[in-house]
N, C-alpha and C positions, 0 to 999 in steps of 0.2 A: 672665237677665241675664248679663253677662260677669263672671266671677269676677275678683276683684282680683288674682289670681295672673297678672300680666301675662306673666311668664316664670319658669320655674324650671329651673335647670340643676343637676343632682344629680351630685356626684362620689361614686361608690360604689366604694370600695376601689381595686383596680388597674385598673378598667375604663377609666379615663381615660388609660392609658398608651399606647394605640394608636389611638384613634378619630380617625384622621387625616382621614377624609372625612365621617364622621357621628358626631360626639361631642366631648366635652370632652377636652382633652389636658393631662395633667399634665406639667410640665417645660417648658412653653413660656414664652418671655419676652415674647411679644406675642400678640395674638389671631390666629387663623387662620380665614379665612372658611369657612363651611360646617360649623363645629362645632355640633352640635345636642344629641342625646339620649344618655343613658347606659343601660347595660343590665345589667351583672353586679355581683357583690358580692364583696369581699375587703378586705384591709387594705392600707394604704399606710404604708411606713416612709420618712420623710423623712431622707435621708442627711445633707443639709446644712441650714443654718438657714433658707434661703429657697427656696421652691418656688412657681412661678407656675401658676395654673390659669385657663384661658380660659373665659369664659361669653359667650354671644351673646344679645342681646335679640331679641325677635320683631319684626322689621321689618314683617312682614305684618299685625300687629294694628292698626296705625294709631292706637294709643293712646299717650299720653305717660306715661312712668314718673314717679311721684312720689317714688320713693326705693327703697331696697333693705333687706331684712332678710336678714342673713347668719346662717345656722343651722349650727352645727358640733356633731358628736358625736365625741368623741375622748378621749384622755388624754395628759398631758404627760410628757415625758422629763426633766423637771427644769429646762428652760429657760423663760424668759419669752417668750411668743409675742405678737406684734403683728399685727393684721389691717389690711392696707392695701388700698386699691382704686385701680387705675390706669385711665386712659383714654388710648388711643393714636389717637384719631380726628383729632387735629390735629397740626401739625408741632411742637408743644411738648408733651412728655409731661406729663400732669397726674395727680397722685396725691395722695391724702388718707388720713391715718390714720383708719380707721373705728372702731377700738377695740382691746380686748385680749380674750384668752381667759380672763378672770377668771371663776372658777367651775369651770374645768377643772383636775383635779389629776392627780398621778402615781399615785393609789391605785386608780383605776378609771375607767370611762367617765363623762364629764360632758357635759351638754347646755348649749350657750351660744348665745344669739341676740344679734346685734349689729345694731341699727337704724342705717341710714345714709340721711339725707335727701339729695336731689340738688339742692336749691335753690342750694347753694354748694359747689363751682363748678357752674355750669349745664351744662357740657359733659359731665357724667356721665350725662346722659340720651341720650348718643349711642348708636350702634348696638352697639358692642362695648366690653367692659370686662374687666378682669382682677382676680381676687381672689387674694391671696397668703395661703396658709393653712399650717398646721403638721401635726402628727402626728395623723391623722384616721382614722376608720372611713368616714364619709361626710360630705358637706356639701351644703347646699342654699342657693340664693339665691331669696328670695321677695320679692314686692312688699310695701311697708310695710302692716301691718295684716292681712296674710293669715295663714292658719293656720301656726303654726310647725311645724318638723319634729318628729315625736314622739320622745320620749326612749326609748332602748333599754330593753327589758324586763329584760334580763339584764346584770349588770355583768361587765365583762371581768376576766380575771386580770391583776392589776397587775404588770407587768414591762416594763422597756424591752426593745426588740427587739435581739437580738444581730446583729452584723455577719456577712456571709457567711463561711463557713469557708474558702472558696477563697483569700481574701486579705482581711485586716482592712482596713476603711476607715480611711483616714488621718483625723487630727483635723480637725474642720471649720475651714474658712477663713472668716474674717469676710466675709460677703457684702455688696455694696453695697446701700444701702437701696432703690434703684430696681431691684434685680434684677441677676442676674449676666450682663448683656450684655457681650460681649467688648469690651474696651477697645482703641482703636487703638494700635498700636505703631509704632515706627520701621521704615521699610522696610529690607530687607536690603541690604548693600553692593552697589552696582551696579544697584539697582532704580530705576525711574523712576515708581513708583506714586505716585498722589496720596494714597492711604492704604493701609495694610496692617493687617488685623485678624487676630489669631491666637487660636485656642482650642486648648488642650492637653487631654490626657486628664484632668488634674486639674480644669480648668475645666468639662469635661463632667460630671464627677462632682458638681460643685457644683449642677447643675441637673437631675439625673436621679435616678430611684429604681430599686431593684432589685425584680424580680418579674416577673409575667406579665401580658400576653403579650410586652412588649418588655423582655427581661431585660438587666440591666446589671451588670457585675462589674468591680471594680477589681483588675487582675491585676498581680502583681509590683510593686506600688507600694512605693516606699521613702520618698518625700516627696510633698507635695502637688503638686509640679511634676514629679514623676517617676511618672506613672500613666497607664495606658491604660484604655480603656473597651471593653467587649464588648456588642454588641447581638445578641440572640438572638430569632429568630422561632419560633413554635410550629408544630405540625403543622396547626393550624386557622386560624392568623392570619398576616397579613403584618406588617411592622414598618416604623417610620419614626423618624427622629431629626431634630430641627430645631435649628439654631444661628442666632442673630440677631446682626446687626452694626449698630451705630449709623451712620447715613449721615453722611458729612462734608459740609462746606459746598459743596465743589466736587467734581465727579466727572468723571474722564476714563476713557476706555476703552482697550483692552478689559478686561473683568473676567477675572481668572485665579483659579482655585480650586485650591490645592495641598493634597493630602490625603496624609498619611502613615498607612498602615494595613497590616494584613495580614488574610488570610482565616482564619477559625476553622473549627470543625467544620461541615461541610455547606455551606459558602458557595461560591457561584459568582460570580466577580467581575462578570460581565456582568449578573447578576440585580439587583445593587444600583445603583440610579439616583441621579443627583445632580441636584437641581432648584435653581433660584434664583428668589426672589420679590423684588419691590420693593413697598414700602407707601407710598402717597401720601395726603395729607390729603383729597383730593377723591374718594377711594374707587376710583380707577382703578388699583388694585393690578394687578400683572402677574406672570406666571409663565412660566418657560422651562425645558425639559429641557436640561441642559447636557451630560450624557453619563452614563457609568457608571464602575465601578471596574476596568474592564479594564486590566490591567497590575499590579494588586495580586495578590500571591501569598501562599501560606501558608508558615509556618515562619520568615519573616524579614520585616522592615519593607520596604515598597515605597513610593515616593513618586511620585505621578502629578500632572500638572497639566492642568486642563481650562480651556477658554477660552470666554467668552460675548461675542459681538459686541453692544455696547450700543446700536447704531443701530437695531436691530430686536429688541424694541420700544423705542421712543424714551424711554419714561418711566423706563428703567433709569438714565438719566443726568440725570433731572429734578432740578434743584437743590432742589426742595421735598421730595424723598424723605425719609421719616422714618427708615427703616431697611431693611436687606436681610436676607433669610433664605436660608440654605443648608440643604437638606434631603437626607438620605440615607434611601433607602427601598427596600424590596423588596416586591413585590406577590405573590411566589410563596410560598404557604403551604408549610411544611415546615421541620423543625428545621435551623437554620443560624445561624451567628454570624459577626460580623466584629469586629476590634479596630481602634480608631481612636486614634492617638497624638496627632495634631494636625491642625487644619484652618486653612489660611491663605487669606484672601480679600484680593485687592487689585484695584484698578481700573486698574493700569498693568502694564508689563512686569515680571513677578516676577523678583527676583534669584535668587541661588543657592538651590537647594532646601533647606529647613530640615532641620537634623539631627534625627532622631527623639530625643525626650527620654525615651523609655521603653525599658527593656530588653526583650529578647524575652519575650513572655508565656509563662507556663506553660499547660498544658492547662486551659482553662476549661470551663464547663458546656456540654454538647452539646444540652441541652434546658432550657427555662425551668422554674423551680421550680413544683411543683404547689401551688396554693392550696387553702384549705379550701372545701368545697362551700357553695353558696348556702344561707343560712338566713334566716329572718325576723328582721329587725333586724340590728344590728351583730354582728360576730364578734370573738373575742378576737385581739389582735395575736399574730403568731407568736412563739414562744419559742425556736425553733431555726432557724437559717439553712438554706436548701435545700442539699442535698448535690450534689456534682459527679457527673453521670452518667458511667459508663465509656464510653470511645470505641471499644473493640474488642469489647465483649461481644456475643454473638450476639443478634439480636432474636427468633430462634425456635430452638427446640431441633431437633436433627437428627431427621429422620423415621426411625422404627425399621424401617419396612417397606421393600420393594423400590421402586425408582424406575426411570424410563425416561429415557434421555438420547439425543437425536438426535446422530448423528455429524456435526455441522455446526459449523465454527468461527464464533464470534461476534466481530465487530470493532467496537469503539466508536471513532468518530472525530468530530472537531469539525466537519468539513465533508466534502463528497463526495470519495471516495477515487479518483475518476477523475483527480484532480490527483496529481502525483507529488512534490511538494516541500512546504516549509513545515510547518505543524503536523500534516499527515497523511502525512508521508514514510514513517514506520514502518508506519502502517496500510496505505498503498498497497503497500508492498513485501510485506507478509504476505498481502494480498489477492491480489496477482499470483502469489505463491508457491503458494497453494492452487489458483488457476486453472491454473497450469502443471502441477501434479502431480495433476490429475484429481479435484478435489473438485467434485461437481456443483453444490453450493449453498454460498454463503457468506452468513451473516446479518450484513449490514453495517448498523449503526445510526449514521447520520451526518446531523445530530447526534442522539444518543439522547434519549429523553424523560427527564423527571425520575425517573420510575420505569422502570428498564431492562426491556426486553422479553426476559426470560430464561426464563420459564415459561409453559406453555400456559395460556390463560385459563380453560379449563374443567377443567383437571387439574393441581392443585398438585404432583403427584408426577411430572410429565413436563417435564423440562428441555429447552430448545431448543438448548443449546450444549454441545459436548464439550470446548471450551476457550474462554476469553474473553480477548481481547487488548484492553487498555485504552489507547486513544490520546487520552484526555481527562483533564482534572483532575476526578476524580469529587467530587461533593458528599458530605457526611457520610452522607446517606441512601443514596446510590448505593454508597458504600464498604461500608456495612453490608449492603446487599443483595447485593453481590458476595461478601462473606465468608460470608453465610448460604448462598448458592448453592453455593459451594465445599464447605462442610461437608455440606450435605444431599445433593448429587448426586455427591460425590467427583470434582469437576471442578477443574482448575487454572486460576488466574488469572495472566495475564502483564501486567504494567504496563510500558509503554514509558516512556522518559525524559520524554516530553511530559506524562505523568501527574503529574509533580512529587511523587512519593511520598516522596522523601527530604526534602522540606520539611514533611512531616506529622510533628508531634512524636511522635505515637503510634508511627509507623513507625520513626522514629529510635531510640526506646527499644527497640522490639521487635527491630530488627535490630542494635542496637549500632553505629550508623553515623551519619554526617552528611556534608554537603558540606564540602569544604575547598579553598579556592581559593589556597592557598599552594603555592609550589614545594616539592617536585618534582612534586606531583600534577597541576598544570595543565600542559597541553601535552605529556602523555605520548605518545610517538610510536607506541606499539604497544598492542594489546589481546591478551592471552594467555589461553587456556583453562587453568584450574587445577583443575577438578573436574567432577563429573557422571558419568553412566553410562559404564562401561568399553567397552561395545559401541556407543557413539555413532557416528553418521555422521562427526562431526568428529574429527580426530586429537586424541589426548590432550593434545598440546602446541601446538594450533593457534594461530598468531600472525597477526594482521592489522595492516594499516597504515592507519589512518584519515586520516593526514596526506596520503596520495596525492590525496585529494579534499577536503582542508581541512574534515573533519567535526569538529564539536564533541562532546566527550564530557565528561559531568559528573564532576568529580573527587570521588569519594566515598571516605571512609576510615573505618576502624573506630575507635570511641571507647572501646572496652573491651579489656582484655587477653585475655579469653576470650569468644568469641562466645556469645550466648544460645542456649538449646536450640532446635534446629530450624533454625538459620541456617547456611548454607554458602555460601562464595564460589565461584562457578563460573568466573569470569573476572576477571582483574586487569589493571591497566595495567602496561606493561613498557617498558623502555628499548630502545635500538637493538639491544642484544645479546640481547634476549628475556628478560632477567631481570626478575622482578616488582618493582615499585616499592613501597618502604616509605616512611618519612618520619619527621618529628618532629611530635609532637602532645602538648601539655602534658597531663600526667597519665596518658599511655598509654605503656606500656613499648615496645611494638612495633607501632605503627599500620600497618595494611595497606590498600592500595588495593582498591577493589571496583568492578568494571565490570558484572558480572551476579551477582545474589544470589538464592538460593532460600530460602524459608521453608516448612518442613514442620511444622505445628503438631500438637500432641498431640490437639487437638480436631477434627482433620480439615481445618483450613484449610491450603491449599497455594497459595503465591504465588511468582512470579518477578518480580524488580525489575530492569529493564534500564536502565542508566544511560548506555549508549552510544547514539549516533545511528545510525540506519539510513537508507540512501538507495539508490535503485535503481541509480544510476550507479556505485556502489562495489562492487567484487567481494567484498571482505571482508564487507560487509553481508549479502549473500546467504548466505555461509557461516554467519554468526551466525543468519540467518533459519532455516536448516535446524536448527541446534542448538536454537534457542528453540522451534521448532515440535515438534521431537522431544520436548523436555522437556514442553511443554504438553499434548501428546496422549498422553504415555507410550508413544509409538510405535504407538498404535492409532488409525488414522484412515481415513476414507473417501476414499482416494486411493491413488496408487501412486508409489513412489519408485525410479526407475531412471534412469540417466543415458544419454540417447540422443545419440549423437555421430555425425554423418553427413557425412564429408568425401569428396565425389566428385572424381575426376580424369578426364581425357579423353585419348584418343589419336586424333588426327585429322590434318588436312592441314598444320598449322604444324610447327615444329621437332619432330622425332619422336624419341622415346626408343628405346633399343635393348632387345633381349631381356635383355642383361646389366643394364641400368638397372632393368628391372622385377624381375629376380631379386634384385638388391641391395635394392630397396625392399621386396620380399616378406620378405626376411630381417630387415630393420629392423622391419617391422610385427610380425613374430612375436616379436621381442625386446621391443618395447613391451608387447605383451599379456602376455608372461611376467612382466615387471617389475611391471606394475600390476594383474595379475589381471583384465585387461580382455578384451573380445572385439571390438576395433576391426577393421573390415574396410572398406578403401577401395573405392569404387565407380568403375568405369571405363566411361565412355560412349564408344563407338567409332564412327568413320567408316570405311566400307568403302573410300573413296577412298585412304586412307593405305596400305592393303594393296595395292590395284591399282597405285598409283604405285611402291611398293617393289619389286614383282615385275615391273614393266615391262609390265603388261597393257595391251592396246589396247582393252579392253572397258569403257572409261569411258563414263558417261552424258553427261558434259558436259566439254568441254575449253575452258578460258578462264582469265582472270586476275581477272575482276571478280566475286568471290564475294559482294560486297555489292550487286549490281545489283538485288536484290529488297528492299533495306532501305528502310523508311519510318519516319517518326516514330512512337513508341509510341502506339498507339491508333488510328492511321489504318487504314481498311480498304483492300483492294486497289484499285488505280486503273489501268484500269477494274475493274469488279467481277469480271471474269474473270481478272484478273492480267495480268502482262506477257506478250507473245507467247512462244510455246513456246521453251524453252531447250534441252531434250534431245529426242532422237528419240522421238516418241510411241510407237514400237514397241519401245523399248529393253527394257522388262521382259519382253515375250513373246519377243523375240529371244534374250535372255540366259538366261532361266530356264524357257522353254517353247518351244524352237526347233522349227522345222518339220522334217518328216521329211528326213533326209539332212543337216541342219545341225548344227554344233557350238555349244554354249552354254557359259556360265560353269562349269557343273558339269563339263563335259568337260575344260576346262583344269585345274580343281582335281584331278579324278581322275587326270589325266595327270601330276600332280606339279609343275605350273608355279608353284605358290604356295609351294613348299618353301624358296625363297630368302629368305623373310621371317622373320628370327630373332625378331622381336617376336611375330608370329602363332604361331610354334612354341612360344615361352615361354608364351603364353596357353593354348594347347591342352594343354600339358604339365601344367598345374595349374589347371584351370578352377574348382576349389573354393577357390582362394586369395583371390579377390576377387569382388565383385559386378560384373555386366555389364549394359550398357544401350545401346539404340540412340541414336545422335546424328545420324542422317540419313546418306545416302550420300556426299554431296560437300560438306557444310557450307555450302550456299547459304543466305543470309538468306531468310527465308520470308514476310516481310510482304506481298510483292507477287507471289508465285508463283501461277500458274494451277493448276487441279486436276490436270492430267496430270503436271506437274513435281512437285507434292506427292506424287502417287502413286509416282513413281519414287524420290524421296528417301526416303520412308518404307518403301514396299514393297520397294525394292531393297536397302536396308540390312538389313531384317529377313531377307530371303532369304539374304543373305550370312551373317548370324548362324546361320541354319539350316544352311547349307553348312559353316560352320566348326565346327559341333557345339556352339556356345554356347547356342542356343535350347533344346536338349535338357537343359541343366544347370539344376539348381534354383537356382543363383545368378544366373540370367538374369532380367531384368525384362521380363515379357511384357506388362504392363499400363501401362507408363509409358515415357517417353522424355525426353530433354533436347534442346530445340530450339537450334540454333546462335545464340549471342548473345541468347538468350531472345527470339527473333523468332517471328512467325507466330501469336501468341496472339490477334490480332485479325483473322486471315485465315481465313474459314470454309472455304476450299479445303483448307488444310493441317490444320485441326482435324478436318475430315471424313475426310481420308485417314489421319490417325493413328488416328482412331476405327475406321475400317474394318480397320485392321491391329492392333486390340485395344488400342491405346495411348491411355488416357483420362486420364492424369495427367502434369503437367509441373511442373518447378520454376519459380518466379517470380523476381522480383528485388526485394529489400527496399529498394533505393535508389529504386524507383518507389513512393513513399509517398503520392502524391496531392497535391492542392493544399495549400499554395501552392508546393511545391517542384517537383512534376511534374504534367503535364497529366492523366495517368491513374495509377491505383493498381494495383499487382500484389500487394498484401497486403490482408488483411482489416482494414478500418479500424475495426471494432467490437471485435475480439478478436484479440490478437496470437498466440493459440494456435490459431486456426482457419484453414482454407484458404478459397479462394473458388471459386465455380463459374461457368463462363461462361454467358452468356445471348445470345440472338439479338440483342437490342437493343444490347448492349455489345460483344460479340465476333463477332457474325455467326453463331455456332453455339453451341448450348446443351449443357450437361451435361458439360463437360470440367473437371476439377479442376486448380487451380493452387495448389501449396503454397509457403510462403515459403522463401526461399533467401538466405543471406548472401553478399555479396561480401567479399573480404579485401583487404589491402594487398599481398598477394603477387600481383604482376601476371601476367597469363596467359602472356605470351611470354618470361618471364624465366627464365634458368638461374642467373644470378649475383646476389649481393647488390647489386653496383654497378648492375645493370640495374633492380632494384627501386627504388633511390633515384632513379635518373634518370627512370624512368617516372612515379613519384609526383611528382617535382619538375616534370616537364612538365605534369602535371595541375594542380598548384598554380599554376604560372605562367599557365596557361590560365584558370583560375578567377579569378585576380587581375588578369587583363587586362595581363599583362606584355608588353613589346615583343618580347622574344626568348624563344621557348619551348624552345630547345635548351639542355639542362642544362649542356653544356660551355662555354657562353658566359655572360657577365654578363646578368642578366635585363632590364636596362634599366629604363625607367619602367613602373610598375604602377599601374593606375587603380582597380581594384576592391577592393583590400585593402591594409592597411599593408605596408610593405616588410619588416617583421620577422615577418610571419605564418609560422608553422610548423605543419605537420600533426602533428608528434610533440613535444608540449610538455614531455616529460620532460627534454629537453636544453636548457639555457640557453646561448644563443650569439648573438653579434651577427650571425653569418652568416644571411642570410635564407633560405637554402636549406632543403631538407626535413629535414635533420638526419641523424645517424648511423644505421646499420643497427640498432644495439642498441635505439634508441628505437622503431623500427618493430616489432621483435619483442616489446618490452614491451607495446606497444599491442595486438598480436595476442593474446598470452597472457592478458592481463587481460580483454579484451573477450570473447574466446571462452569463457573460464571463467565469466565473469559470466552470459553467456547460457545456458550449460548448467546452471548452478546455478539459473537462473530457471525451468527446465523447458522452455525453447525446444528444438524438435526440428528446426529449419530446417537444410537442407543447407548445406555450405560448398563453394565452387567453386574448383577449381584446374585447371591444364591440364598437358599432358604435359611441357612444357618445365620445369615446376616439379619433375618427378620425375627429371630428369637430374642426375647427380652433379656437384658443383662443389667448388672449393677455397675455404678459409677462411683469412684472414690471421692470422698470429701477432703482428703488430705492434699493441700496445695503443693506440698513438697514431693508428692508421689509423681513419678514420670507418667503415670496413667491419668493424671488430673487434666481435665479440659475446662475451658472457659468459653461460653457459660456452661456451668455444670448442669446437666439435664435432671429433671425430676421424673418420677413415675417410671424409672428403670426402662427407658426406651431401648429398642434394639439398635444395632450399629447402623442399619439402614434408616431408621427413624431419625437418629442423630445426624446422619449425613444430610437428610432432608432439612433438618433444623438449621444446620450451618450453611448449606448452599442457598436456601431460600432467604435467609437473613442477609447473606452477602449480596445476593441479587437485588434485594430491596434497597440496598444503598445506592444503586445505580439506575433503578427502574421504578417508575410509579406503578407498582404491580397491580394496584386496584384499577387503574385506568388502562393499563396495557397488560392484560392477564397472561399468565403462563399457561400454555396448553400442552396436552399430550395427545399424540395420534396413535391409534391402533396400528400394529405393525403392518398389516395389510395396506392401510392407508398411507403409512410412511413410505413403503416401497413405491407405491403409485406416485406419491409426492416427489420422490427422487426422479422418477421417469418424467414427470411433468416439468421439473426444473431443467432436466436435460433437454427436453423438447423445446422449452422456452429459449434456452441458450443457443439452440441451433436454428431458431425461427427467424433471427434477424429482425425481430419485432421492434418497431419504433412508433410510439405514440407522439403526435405533434400537436401542440397547443396553439391556438390562435389567440392573440392578445390585442386588446384595443390600446390606444395611446396611454390610458391610465394604468395599464398593466393587468387589467381584469381579463380573465379567460372567457372567451366567447364561444369556443368550440374546440373539438378534438378530431383528429383523423388518425388512421392506423395504417401502417405499411408493414408487410412481412415478406420474407424471402422464401418462406416455407409454410404450407398449409398443413402442418403436422398435428393440429389439434391442441397445441400448447395453450394453456391459460395465461393471458397477458394481464398482469395486475396493474392497477392504477390506484394508489393510496392517496386519500385526501383527508383533510380535517373533518371529523364528523360534523362539526358545527356548520360547515359550508357544503356538506355532501349533497344536499338537496339542490342547492344552487348550481353546483357543478354538474349534477345529473341532468339538469335541464339543458345544459349546453351540448350534451352528447349527440343529440339528433338521432340519426339512423344508426349510430354506433351504440348498439344496445348491449349492456353487460349481461353475461350469461350467469353471473353469480354476484351477490353482494354480501360482504361479511363486515361485521362491526367489531372492532376491538377497542373498547373504551373511546379514547379521543380520536381514533383512526377508523376510517371506513375504507374498505378495499373493494373496488369494482374489478371484475375479471372479464376479459374479452377473449374470444376464441380465435386462434389462427386456423381458419377452416372450421371443421366440425370438432367441437370440444371432445378431447380424449378423456372419457370418464373412467376408463380402465375396467377391470373385472373385479368389482368390489361387492357385488350383490351376493346374497347367501345362496350357495348351490344346493341342489338336492342330493341326498345321501346316495342316490343311484349314480351320481357322477363320480363317486370314488372308485378306486380300482376294485373290480368285482372280486368276490371271494368264492372260489369253487365249492360245489356241494361235496361234503365229506362222503367218501365211499368206503365200503367194508370188503375185506377179502372173504372167500367162502368160509374159512374157519371162524373169522370174526362174525359173520352172519349167523352161523350155527350157534355160536355162543349167545348172541343176542336173542335168537328164537327160543333156545332152551330156557333162558332167563324169563322170557315173556310167558312161556307155557307154565313154568313153575309158579310164576306169580298169579297166572290165571287160575290154576288149580287151587291155590290157596284162597282164592276169592270166590269159588264156585257157589258155595252156599249163600254167600251174601248177594251174589248176582241173582240166584233163584228167588230169594226173598223179595228183592227189588222188583223182579219181573211179576211175581204174584200180586204184589201191591198194585203194580201198574195194570194187571188184568182187571181187577175190580174197578179201578177208576175208568178204564176204557169201556167196559161193558155198561157201566152206569151212564156214561156220557152218550154211548150209542143208543140206549133206551130213551134218553132225554131228546135225542135227535129224531126219534120216531122209527128207528130200525126195529123190525119184528123179531129177527133172530139175533139177540144181543150176544149170545155166546160165540157166534161165528167171528165177531170182531176180535175177541180175546184170543181165540185159537189162531187166527191169521197173524196177529201181531206179536203175541207173547210166546206161543209154543216154540217157534224157531229160536228165540233167544235162549230159552231154557235148554233146548236141545244142544245148541252150540256151546253153552257153558258147561255142559256135562260131558261133552264128547272130547276125548283127548286130542 
């Protein structure tokens, strides 16, 4: 038979606090569909006088309930308790007093049964009902007549439960008889809501209990209306909280839910969901996910507003609605907590956000209290409140033995770091930093899992990160994991500003700091280095200006007179003069600003907290990126730190510099290098035509004015495929460099001294070691549409001139690369093949051709800005040629003066803007494509729509160039010989051409560009200790290949550390033996010590850059490339010039005429020779001396006189 126990819902201790989906929920004001069974055992302490517990009938049984028996086991706390039963199944709340807890005492556990028949009112046999109970161990609801709940065998210890120690619970507020449903209140001023219901922290405390698994604590409460609530999930459970609101008579939409809260330990805002339910009498209750707590932060109150459209589902605006429920929940198991100050629900446009009624909470419990283990029968009520768990204590002791650490930076970001702005701006910058400086692998976790991937799964003593950069708001569990990792593996943790660590109350106390948004801390114009290693890359007083790009920096100040142990301020906010900013803060004698802070704990925890914003487009951000990474890695990292600076220039057919100009530039370059401890060397690409024109040679390959006759749109192949008809004499190369017998060639003219009149050539040859040299083709013809023979002449002819001038034989000459005129010919297989045949396999590209949508083709690597591209037959018509990135500048190619720079750039601006008149000396007229006020150099505010003063141009150049070099970019910079010619500079400060500092000695535009860029770089780099270097173009091309090989090698160096953190060894793993050089950079001061730990891991190369030493290891056999000087015979062969019969007859006639004119002279020479021969024959003892003269001389005289 069916037992008379139609349903039994048992409330066993704290088990009811969480069973949102399958169980009874304590603290609810109304039933929740789906609540069923209970499973665990513990005690419940009712903080306030009324607590609701939902029970659900068994709809599936098909049996009608005859009544209820309510069985309670508990003890009283001195109050009189009444048992009510409610029904919410109709639009009128029905409730009946079922009895009292008479028989239950304060002396021990008592067992009370209350019988409640359901005949009156009849609706108590509906599906769902609620019992309000008191201070219990457990309770059961049984059908009338069924077996009562057994009485506990053991009596409890009689004592009322103490309030939590963290914050005493305020005195109970008299609860409404029908339960603490939030009462409607008047809307805020300006609101159009039909109703507004508010629940404060005190209201929440009225209806909740403290304990496990949904822990609740009243924090910093001073009155019943000034209290907050903390919800805490355990490591094994999720958590939920429900607030019910009585439905008004009429409802209008949309619903808004305004929540004032803050995150506690371990909480992630997006993990906490906000739901809304509507309850209707016909059972068509509905539910919608409204959103989450994104926008709520830690450390201070945040107010967010969510909106629910009431049209879908429609029953949210049903006039028969009984009530609404707002639920906060997290489904992620793991210790975490949130604080809620108040929740406001309205069904109209909410007025001003409510002011939080609760002061900032103190640190609450980070984990729920542990309850007594399950026992048979009831357990005694707790006599001591749970203690607050520490927030910074390590969860695991440091490992005493050695550990291994991969030399890989780990970066935690909220989303993919391919993006360069928003919440991942700092993570993007640091990821690009390591790419640029040759770290083969970066461990990017975006977004990271709840448990961070820091340690090898099968080896707890093998860490994956040599430094961790935190670009997320870590949960409490993640924070503890990071701290444990730092202690165990002796690894530093860097928190970016986005991590919000200064809002963490534990961090505030540990650092002795807090945010302060009062003046003068807000809007500080500068960030100044004030501490850190003395041999840092960054100058000791480095000063950056974040206002240049409107970057936000969090104003953090000290809150104590003496910083706590282990805390140091590494950078502060400063005024325009560079003086660190202090301020006024109540209770602090001398509050100081803090932009970057380090914490070195005595327990091994080492952290950096960065409160400034970093962005890729800000030069100063890259300087701080170097400083931060140097700190994070302790200067030991799998990368190389050297500044590659590659500015080529050219001398060719346009306005030509003189030998004196080049000498002056050489002197300036030597001065720059001496001043900055650098090894900058400018690279000159030469056109032979410039020399031929200068000396008046008639041996030109092409005579004409249309140098661009071979120009095509970038990406177009030659048209037709063979190129345009022949431009130069097809026999030019052989005639000039391998002439026929009896003919004179280029070399003959050179040997005869006909080139001596070129002062520039003389200056070059006098000091070939001063610069790098490279071919730039013979006549500077555009190469897109040239045929093969013309390409051969352009490439082979210029190289042969380089051989003749002695440049080819010098180690500063680039044998394996060239620069094509106007970056043309990169899609012409004829010229790519001719260059290849003359050993030149690498070209600079053009970074302005970045691909769609801006350009039809791309001349840069679209996947990695630090890689080159290699030509293919399908794209370029010829495979295997390398194209490396190259920057254009605002120093226009044909300009000698600053005025020319402004005019040329203004012409470009007008052209882009679609202006009517492109001539800079005239008004621009109407412009169609851009606003009339558009300026290219926005540093200058002016109503003048023109390009702006020269100073703005050079500010743009110095900042942009420095930023790219700090990024690790090694792209060449292009200038032309006109930029090397000396020019004058105005002293009139009102002149738009005035620059500051004004140069002396009339430097050229390129010289002044050097002055500005090197001075800018020296603000951010100790250039004397970390010198700037220049690579020859051949070496730069190989350098790109090495970088690409490294990135594909999967190379990981792993350090072994002893318990003190000292490195005792290294090992290397790669996934490819492609010959890539794997760099390991260490402080020079400890290089010898680290070298001794390498064992069998022997470096193939050691380089020293000031305070840095870099060891290189090979993945397989080191790829040294093809960098050695070739033999001239390896160049494309030049055929022997041949003559036609008519040409041969002309040559012979000329030779005969010349011979006849010289016959008498030849006979005289022969007769002189006869006498000498006969005399020598006699000296040798010959008897017939005359015979020797006749044999040797007579034939000569005969040939000379015979036609």
